[in-house]
Structure formats: structure tokens, C-alpha cells
N, C-alpha and C positions, 0 to 999 in steps of 0.2 A: 759617471754621468755619460750618457750617450750624446756625442757631439752632433749627430745628425738631426737632433731635435732642438738644438739651441737656436735662439733667435736674437739678432742684434736690435730688433725693433721692440720698443716697450709695448706691453699688451694693451694698455689703455689709451693709446694715442688717438684712436678713432673716436673715443668718447668726447674728446676736447676739440672738436672741429670748430675753428674760429670763423669759418667763411660766412655762416648766417648772421654773424654779429652786426655786420653793416646794414643788413636788411632790418633787423629787429631794433637796433639803436643807432641810427645813422649820425646823429649829432653829438652823442655823448661819449663816443669811443675815441680813445687816444690813438692817433694814427701810427705812432712809432711802435707802441706795444702790439697793436693789431698786426702790423707788418712783420714783426719778429715772430709772433705766434703763427701766422700763415706760413712764413718761411720754414719754421720748425715742422709744422704739419706736413708741408709739401716734401721736405727732406725725408721724413719717416715714411711717407707714402711711396716715394720712389725707392727707398731702401727696402721696403716691404716687397715691392715688385721685383727688384733685383735679387732679393733673397729667394723669392718664390721660383724665379727662373733658374737660379743656381741649384736649388734643391731638386728641380725636375730633371736636371742633368746629372745629379748625384754628387754635387759639390756643396760646400759650405762657404760662406763669405768670411774672410779673415781680414781685419783692418790692417792698414799699413803699419800702425804702431805696434802690432803684435808679431811682426815678421822681421827677421834680420835683413839688412839691406842687401846682402849678398844673395840670399835666396829670393828676395824681391826682384832683383835684377834678372834672375833666371826665368821668372814667371811673368815678367812685364810685357812680353810680346803678345801672348795669347790668352792670359787669364786675368788681366787687369780690368777692373770695373770702376768707373768713376761715378760717384753719386754726389752731386753738388761739388764741393771742393775737396771732399774726402775720397781716398783711394782704398779699394778693397781688392783682395785676390781670391779667385775661386780655387779652392783646394779640396782635395779628397780628404775625408776624415783620417784615413790611414797615413797620409803624407805629413801630417803635423808632427813636430817634435814635442817632447814633453814640456819644454819651456814655452812654446807657442800655444799649447793647450792651456797652460796655466795663465798666460797673458790674456788669452781669449776669454776664459772664465772670469778673470778680474775685470776685463772690459765690459762684459755683460752685466756683472754686478754693479758697476759704475753707471751703466745706462739705465738699469732698472730702478736705481735709487733716485734718479732725477725726476 
């Protein structure tokens, strides 16, 4: 699988845009579920933007959970990107170890199943 074409963002996140719900049904919407869905949508929107900027520079985004802490410490100065509360690292596809590649593919499978 070509790692340059992988995406951390689910493909259908734009189809479920919750922002017009308050205009269409202002009194029948549950405010807690609405807030959660808007926060999730905004997170994926920002992650999509960060991923696009990283790809334009020739990098891919690697989540913190997929990288060893020692390597994360090396790249924390210039390649760290924070989206919401999560941290990602901009890495060249050739710089990833085999274990990091496997963890990244498992992470993407988990995101796409949600």
C-alpha cells in the first residue's frame, strides 16, 4: 500500500455536517449530542486541513500513538502538529519503520470503522 495516499480523515465526514441542524430544528435538538457532533466535525475538518498541508510539503501525518516516544522526542521541535488535543508528527513515508507503518494502517482501519 502506498503510504502517500493514506488519510487519517474518514471519507464521509463532510456528509454528516451537523451545523445546519440548529437552523432546521432549533427546539427539538439535544444540545449535548449536538455539541459532540459539532466538535467531532470540527476536529476532522482541522485534521483534513493539516493533512492537506503536510501532503503539499511531501509529508504524511503520523499519530502520537504510532510512534515510539524516543523518536517522538527527536521530531518534537519542528515536525509536531497539534489538532485539538491530539498530536501528530509530519514524517516522510521513507522515514517510517515497519512497526510504525503497521500501527498507522491499524489506526486508519480503526478510524474508518467508526
